[in-house]
C-alpha positions as CSV (number, residue, x, y, z in Angstrom):
1,Q,64.8,102.2,136.5
2,V,67.0,105.6,136.8
3,Q,70.9,105.7,135.9
4,L,73.7,108.4,136.0
5,V,76.7,107.1,134.2
6,E,79.9,109.8,134.8
7,S,82.8,109.4,133.0
8,G,86.2,111.4,132.7
9,G,87.5,111.8,136.3
10,G,91.4,111.0,136.7
11,L,95.2,112.5,137.0
12,V,95.8,115.7,136.9
13,Q,99.0,118.1,138.2
14,P,98.0,121.8,140.0
15,G,97.3,123.8,137.7
16,G,95.4,121.9,134.9
17,S,91.9,121.0,133.9
18,L,89.3,118.7,133.2
19,R,86.5,117.9,132.5
20,L,83.7,115.1,134.4
21,S,80.6,114.0,131.9
22,C,77.4,112.5,133.6
23,A,74.3,110.7,131.6
24,A,71.2,110.0,132.9
25,S,69.5,107.2,131.1
26,G,65.8,105.3,131.3
27,S,62.4,105.8,132.6
28,I,62.6,109.5,132.4
29,F,60.4,112.2,132.2
30,S,62.1,115.9,133.0
31,I,65.4,116.6,134.7
32,N,65.3,119.6,137.4
33,D,68.5,119.9,139.6
34,M,71.7,118.6,138.7
35,G,74.6,118.7,139.8
36,W,78.2,117.9,140.8
37,Y,79.1,116.5,145.1
38,R,82.4,115.5,145.6
39,Q,84.0,113.4,148.9
40,D,87.0,112.7,150.5
41,P,87.2,109.6,152.8
42,G,86.7,111.0,156.5
43,K,84.8,113.7,155.2
44,Q,81.2,114.7,154.7
45,R,80.4,114.9,151.3
46,E,79.8,118.6,149.7
47,L,78.1,120.6,147.1
48,V,80.6,121.3,144.2
49,A,78.0,123.1,141.3
50,A,75.0,122.9,140.6
51,V,72.6,123.8,137.7
52,T,68.1,124.5,137.7
53,S,66.3,122.3,134.5
54,G,66.3,127.1,133.9
55,A,70.3,127.3,133.5
56,T,71.0,129.5,137.2
57,T,74.1,128.0,138.5
58,H,75.6,127.3,142.2
59,Y,78.7,126.8,143.2
60,A,80.7,126.3,146.6
61,D,82.8,129.3,147.8
62,S,85.3,126.9,146.9
63,V,85.2,127.2,143.4
64,K,84.2,129.7,142.3
65,G,86.2,130.9,139.0
66,R,87.2,128.2,138.9
67,F,84.3,125.3,138.0
68,T,81.1,125.8,135.5
69,I,78.4,122.9,135.4
70,S,76.5,123.2,132.8
71,R,73.6,121.4,130.9
72,D,72.3,119.9,127.5
73,N,68.7,118.8,128.0
74,A,68.5,116.9,125.1
75,K,71.1,114.2,126.0
76,N,70.2,114.3,129.1
77,T,73.4,116.0,130.0
78,V,75.2,117.8,132.9
79,Y,79.1,118.3,132.2
80,L,81.6,120.0,135.5
81,Q,84.6,122.2,133.6
82,M,87.2,122.6,135.6
83,N,90.6,124.9,135.6
84,S,93.1,125.8,138.0
85,L,92.3,122.6,139.7
86,K,94.7,122.3,143.2
87,P,95.5,119.1,145.4
88,E,92.6,120.3,147.7
89,D,90.9,119.8,145.0
90,T,91.3,115.5,145.2
91,A,88.4,113.6,146.2
92,V,86.3,110.6,144.7
93,Y,82.7,113.3,142.7
94,Y,79.3,111.8,142.3
95,C,77.2,113.8,139.5
96,N,72.9,113.8,141.2
97,A,69.6,114.7,140.0
98,D,66.7,115.0,140.7
99,V,64.6,113.1,137.4
100,A,61.0,112.7,137.8
101,T,59.6,110.2,135.8
102,M,56.1,108.5,135.0
103,T,55.5,107.6,138.6
104,L,57.6,109.4,141.0
105,P,57.5,113.7,140.6
106,N,61.0,113.7,142.5
107,L,62.5,110.7,142.3
108,E,66.9,111.1,143.6
109,V,69.9,109.9,142.0
110,W,73.8,109.1,142.6
111,G,76.0,108.0,140.2
112,Q,78.4,105.9,141.0
113,G,81.6,108.0,141.3
114,T,84.5,109.2,139.7
115,L,87.8,109.6,141.2
116,V,89.5,113.2,140.9
117,T,93.0,113.0,141.4
118,V,95.1,116.8,141.6
119,S,99.0,115.2,142.3
120,S,102.3,116.8,141.0
């Protein structure tokens, strides 16, 4: 019904940058909050950054000043610009969105995940 498709992950050296994208498609009436989470094997999934429909942003302390979340409402897309990457940023990154459809006011949708590896 609603899908999130992520792109932009990969291997980068410490200090480098990557930009993740996540595009929503399907029977969308509107999108409320959008965000990025990450998960290391054996650890809980954690919130990295989120952005409301009004463009208010929130960041985990560990990424403040290095990551920037933004969204393009016309394209139903959210981005995560990651700079000054560290080895501890290595994880699978998941896109998340709170979507309103014609029948459901709050449908939580997850992307399939994209792997980010920070290593020399």
